[in-house]
C-alpha positions in Angstrom: 36.5 -39.5 110.9 38.9 -38.7 108.3 41.4 -41.1 106.6 44.7 -40.2 105.2 44.0 -41.6 101.8 42.1 -44.5 100.4 44.5 -47.6 100.1 42.0 -49.6 97.8 42.7 -49.0 94.1 39.5 -48.7 92.0 39.2 -49.6 88.3 40.4 -47.0 85.8 42.3 -45.0 88.5 45.9 -44.4 87.9 48.2 -44.7 90.9 49.4 -41.1 92.1 52.9 -42.3 91.9 52.4 -43.0 88.2 50.7 -39.8 87.0 52.7 -38.2 84.2 53.3 -34.7 84.9 54.4 -32.2 82.0 58.3 -31.3 82.6 58.1 -28.2 80.5 55.4 -25.9 81.2 55.2 -22.3 81.9 52.1 -22.8 84.1 52.3 -22.6 87.9 50.3 -25.9 88.3 52.7 -28.7 87.4 55.4 -27.9 89.9 52.8 -27.9 92.5 51.4 -31.1 91.6 55.0 -32.6 91.3 55.7 -31.4 94.9 52.5 -33.2 96.1 53.4 -36.4 94.1 56.9 -36.2 95.8 55.1 -36.0 99.2 53.0 -38.9 98.4 55.8 -41.3 97.4 58.3 -40.2 100.0 57.5 -42.2 103.2 59.3 -39.9 105.7 57.9 -36.9 104.3 54.5 -38.3 103.8 54.4 -39.5 107.6 55.4 -35.8 108.7 52.9 -34.1 106.5 50.0 -36.3 107.7 51.2 -36.0 111.2 50.9 -32.2 111.0 47.4 -32.5 109.0 45.9 -34.8 111.7 47.1 -32.6 114.4 45.4 -29.5 112.8 42.4 -31.0 111.1 41.4 -33.6 113.6 42.0 -31.7 116.7 39.0 -32.3 119.1 37.1 -34.4 116.7 35.9 -37.9 117.7 37.2 -41.1 115.9 33.7 -42.1 115.1 31.0 -40.8 112.8 30.6 -40.2 109.2 33.6 -40.0 106.9 34.7 -36.7 105.8 37.0 -35.5 103.1 40.3 -37.6 103.0 43.4 -35.7 104.4 45.1 -36.2 101.0 42.0 -34.3 99.3 42.4 -31.5 101.8 46.2 -31.2 101.3 46.0 -31.2 97.3 42.9 -28.8 97.2 44.5 -26.5 99.7 47.8 -26.6 98.0 46.5 -25.8 94.5 44.1 -23.1 95.9 47.1 -21.1 97.7 49.6 -21.9 95.0 47.4 -20.6 92.1 45.8 -17.9 94.3 42.5 -19.4 93.3 39.0 -18.5 94.5 36.5 -21.4 95.6 34.8 -21.3 92.3 38.0 -21.8 90.2 39.1 -24.6 92.8 35.6 -26.4 92.2 36.1 -26.3 88.6 39.6 -27.7 88.7 38.6 -30.3 91.2 35.8 -31.6 88.8 37.2 -31.1 85.4 41.1 -30.8 85.6 42.5 -34.2 84.5 45.8 -33.9 86.3 44.3 -32.6 89.5 41.8 -35.3 89.4 44.6 -37.8 88.9 46.6 -36.6 91.8 43.6 -36.6 94.0 43.3 -40.4 93.2 
C-alpha cells in the first residue's frame, strides 16, 4: 500500500515548498528539482501527476499490506535518474548523501 506523500511534518525537516534551490547553476540537477518542487506546490498539476502514478504503480495492487515507498519518492528518484542519466549506484549515493535531493524527498 503506497501513499502519495507523508502529510505529517517531522522535526528538523524543511517543507518541500520552502527548499532553497540555486538559481544560477550550470548543473542539470537544480532545474529538475525546481520542476519537482513546482509539481508539489501546484494542486492541479499535483493531482494529475499522482493520478497517473497511482494508475501505473498501484495497478493490480491490494489496498492492504505493508507500506512501500511513497509515490512522491518514486517520482523524485525516477526524475533524477532519468534527468541525469544516472545508474542506480549514483542514484543511491544521491538519495543518501545529496542535501538538496534529500530536502525535496521530504
